[in-house]
C-alpha positions in Angstrom: -9.1 -95.2 -85.8 -10.8 -95.7 -82.5 -10.0 -98.6 -80.3 -13.5 -100.0 -80.8 -12.9 -100.2 -84.5 -10.0 -102.5 -83.9 -10.8 -106.2 -83.8 -10.0 -108.4 -80.8 -7.5 -111.2 -80.9 -10.3 -113.7 -80.8 -12.1 -112.1 -83.7 -9.0 -112.1 -85.9 -8.2 -115.7 -84.9 -11.7 -116.9 -85.7 -11.7 -115.1 -89.1 -8.3 -116.5 -89.9 -9.4 -120.0 -89.0 -12.5 -119.8 -91.2 -10.6 -118.2 -94.1 -7.7 -120.7 -93.9 -10.1 -123.7 -93.9 -11.9 -122.3 -97.0 -8.5 -121.6 -98.6 -7.4 -125.2 -98.3 -10.8 -126.5 -99.5 -10.7 -124.3 -102.5 -7.0 -124.8 -103.4 -6.6 -128.5 -102.7 -10.1 -129.8 -102.8 -9.5 -131.0 -99.2 -10.9 -129.5 -96.1 -9.0 -130.1 -92.8 -11.4 -131.2 -90.1 -10.2 -128.5 -87.7 -8.2 -125.3 -88.2 -6.8 -123.4 -85.1 -5.2 -120.0 -85.5 -3.4 -118.2 -82.8 -1.8 -114.7 -82.9 1.1 -114.3 -80.5 4.1 -112.0 -80.3 4.1 -111.0 -84.0 3.4 -114.5 -85.3 0.4 -116.4 -86.6 0.4 -120.0 -85.6 -1.9 -122.3 -87.7 -2.6 -125.9 -86.8 -4.6 -128.1 -89.3 -6.1 -131.4 -88.2 -6.6 -134.1 -90.8 -4.7 -132.1 -93.3 -3.2 -135.0 -95.3 -4.8 -135.0 -98.8 -6.1 -138.2 -100.6 -3.2 -138.3 -103.0 -0.7 -138.1 -100.1 -2.6 -140.8 -98.2 -2.5 -143.0 -101.3 1.3 -142.6 -101.6 1.7 -143.4 -97.9 -0.5 -146.5 -98.1 1.7 -147.7 -101.0 4.9 -147.3 -99.0 6.1 -144.1 -100.7 6.5 -141.9 -97.7 9.4 -139.9 -99.2 7.3 -139.1 -102.2 4.3 -138.2 -100.1 6.5 -135.8 -98.0 7.9 -134.3 -101.2 4.4 -133.7 -102.6 3.2 -132.2 -99.3 6.3 -129.9 -99.0 6.0 -128.8 -102.7 2.3 -128.0 -102.3 3.0 -126.1 -99.1 5.7 -124.0 -100.8 3.4 -123.4 -103.8 0.6 -122.2 -101.4 2.8 -120.0 -99.2 2.4 -116.8 -101.3 -1.4 -117.1 -101.4 -1.5 -118.0 -97.7 0.7 -115.0 -96.8 -1.6 -112.7 -98.8 -4.7 -114.1 -97.0 -3.0 -113.6 -93.6 -1.9 -110.1 -94.5 -5.4 -109.2 -95.6 -7.0 -110.4 -92.3 -4.4 -109.1 -89.8 -3.3 -106.0 -91.7 0.4 -106.7 -91.3 3.0 -107.9 -93.8 4.2 -111.5 -93.5 8.0 -111.7 -93.7 8.4 -115.5 -93.4 6.4 -118.7 -93.5 7.5 -121.9 -91.9 5.6 -125.2 -92.1 5.7 -128.9 -91.4 3.5 -131.9 -91.3 3.3 -135.1 -89.3 1.8 -137.9 -91.4 1.3 -140.2 -88.3 -1.1 -137.7 -86.7 -2.4 -136.0 -89.9 -1.5 -132.6 -88.5 0.2 -129.7 -90.3 1.5 -126.6 -88.6 2.4 -123.3 -90.1 4.0 -120.3 -88.4 3.8 -117.0 -90.3 6.2 -114.4 -89.0 4.8 -110.9 -89.2 6.7 -107.7 -89.7 5.1 -106.4 -86.5 2.3 -107.4 -84.1 -1.2 -106.5 -85.4 -3.1 -103.7 -83.7 -5.8 -105.3 -81.5 -8.4 -104.3 -79.1 -8.5 -106.0 -75.7 -11.7 -108.0 -75.3 -14.0 -107.2 -72.4 -13.4 -110.6 -70.8 -9.7 -110.2 -70.9 -9.9 -106.7 -69.4 -12.1 -108.0 -66.6 -9.6 -110.8 -65.9 -6.7 -108.5 -65.8 -8.5 -106.0 -63.6 -9.4 -108.9 -61.2 -5.8 -110.0 -61.1 -4.5 -106.5 -60.5 -7.1 -106.1 -57.7 -5.8 -109.3 -56.1 -2.3 -107.8 -56.0 -3.3 -104.7 -54.1 
């Protein structure tokens, strides 16, 4: 495989963000307002904005925070295998662990998928230019 056939980090992160947002819309009937995905050091970090579903919000409004947390955690665990498969399909690397949590006060959820190894990526032109510029400053 030539290096130009490899995706850049940014391309993988954008694809992951779009696919994760569609995944949550399809599986939960709820679309987070924003999905950010970052690939770093053999991990995929996913941050969902406005990720709390209507049933979870209803439980919270009725003072049942523990039940809302349990529902959210149970749904997360049920989705982990499918989310892992989605990540593996996009980045081409096996997911060996998935960690997640949510903060109801902010409506954010975070997931860290630990990969078996870092995905093979192509350096973007802008990153190469920045690194060359920095290296030139050092000389």
